[in-house]
N, C-alpha and C positions, 0 to 999 in steps of 0.2 A: 614764234618764240612763246614758250610757256610763261605763265605769270612770274615764276621765280626768275627767269632770265630777264624779263623786263625790269623787275625790281633791281637786280644786280646791275644791269646795263645803265639804268638811269641813276642809281646811287653812285656808281663810279663816275659817270659824267658830271655829277654834282660834287665830286671829290669828297664824298662822305665815307666814313668807315662804317662797317656793320655796327660797331659799338655806338657810334654817334646816331645813326638812324634808329637803332633799337631804343636808346634812351629818349630820343626826340618823340617817338610814338608812345612812350610810357612804360616800357619794360624796365624792371629794376636793373641797375648797373651790372649786377653779378651774372645775369643771363641774357643781357640785351643782344650781344653779338651772336650768341648761340641761336636765339629765336630768329633773328634776321637770316642767319645762315640756313636755318631749316626752311624758311620761305624761299630763299634763293635757289636751293637745291630741289625744291618742290616736295620735300619730305613732309612739309605741312603747307596747306593752302590757307591764306588769311581769310578770316570771316569778313563779311561785308564792312562792318564798322572799322576793323583793323586795316583792311585794304584802302578804305577812304583816308585813314590817318597816314598810311604809308604814301599814298598818292599825293596827298597834300604836302608831306614832308619833302618829297623829291620833285614836286612841281609838275605832276602829270595829271591827266584825267583819271578819275576812279574807274571809268569804263575800260581803260587799258589794263586794269588789274581784275577784271571780272571774266568769267567764262563767256565765250562767244554766245551772243544772244541776238535775236531779231525782234525783240519786244518794242524797241523804239529806234529812232534814227541814229542816235549816238552809239548805241550798242551795235547796230548794223555797221556803222562806219568803222568801228574798231575790229569787228569780226572780219570785214573786208581787208583791213590792214594786216591782220594776222596771216592772211593768205600770202602776203608779200614775203614774210619770214619763212613760212612753211613750204611754199610752192613756187617761189621765184616769180610771183606775179607782179604786175605793175599797172598803174592806171595809164590809159591811152585815150586819145580822142580820134575817132574814125567818123568821117563825114559829119563832123560837128557834134557827135554824140559820145558821151563817156562810155568807156568799156574797160574790161580788165583783160590784159594779155598775160599769158603764161610763158615764161622763158624756157631755156633749155638747160638750166643748171642741174636739174634732177633727172635721174634715170627714168622716172615714171611720167615725164612730161608728154611723151607720145601718147600714153594712155589717157592723160587728162585732156589733151587736145582732141583726141579721137572721141572721147565722151562728149565734149562740148559740141563738136561738129554733129554728132548723132542727136544730141539734145536739140540743136538748132534745126535739124532736119525734121524731127518729130513736131517741134513747135510750129514750124512753117507748114507742115502737113495739116495741123489743126487749124491754123489761121487761114489756110487755103481751102478749108472744108473738105479735105481729102480723108480726114478721119474725124470722128466725133469727139466731143469733150470727154466722154466716158473712155474712149480708146486712148486718148492722150493721157488722161489721169491714170489709167491702167498701166501705161508704160512708165509714167513718172514715179508712181508709188510702188511699182514692182521692180524697178531697175536695181540690180542687173539681172535678176531672175528671169523676167520676161524677155530680155534681150538674148539671153542664152537659149531660151526656148525658140525664139525667132530664128536664131542662127542654125539650130538643129533642124528646124522645119525647112529652111531654105536649102540645106545640104541634102535632105531627103528628096526634094523636088528635082535635084540635078541628076 
């Protein structure tokens, strides 16, 4: 869910109108509802200080109203939760370890699961010393280009 969708969802859960939220965060009454509507439709993205005011007003973490980031743990946590909205993922525990599972709600789930399996294979090959760190990084940072090249090469061998 994009930032605007989060603002709208949480504002509605708090039974606030756009007008009330807009005035609460400091917009003049004459355009308070319009400004919040612009944020909710993603026509405008609130700057950091405004996002913090909105988050405070609707009682959520300001990290939920920021672009996904991996700069700190809280940003990472919210980025992972965005996956739930966008890709039908959910947290699971497998053999006592936390993991993320992707469901079947979207048409591209097969593609996501195929990629994750391939990533796991390459990661395992690296940790089993079947490939070097350089080869693993080449795959990671060139995906999907390098993968397409590998598929072409394997077809030529057949």
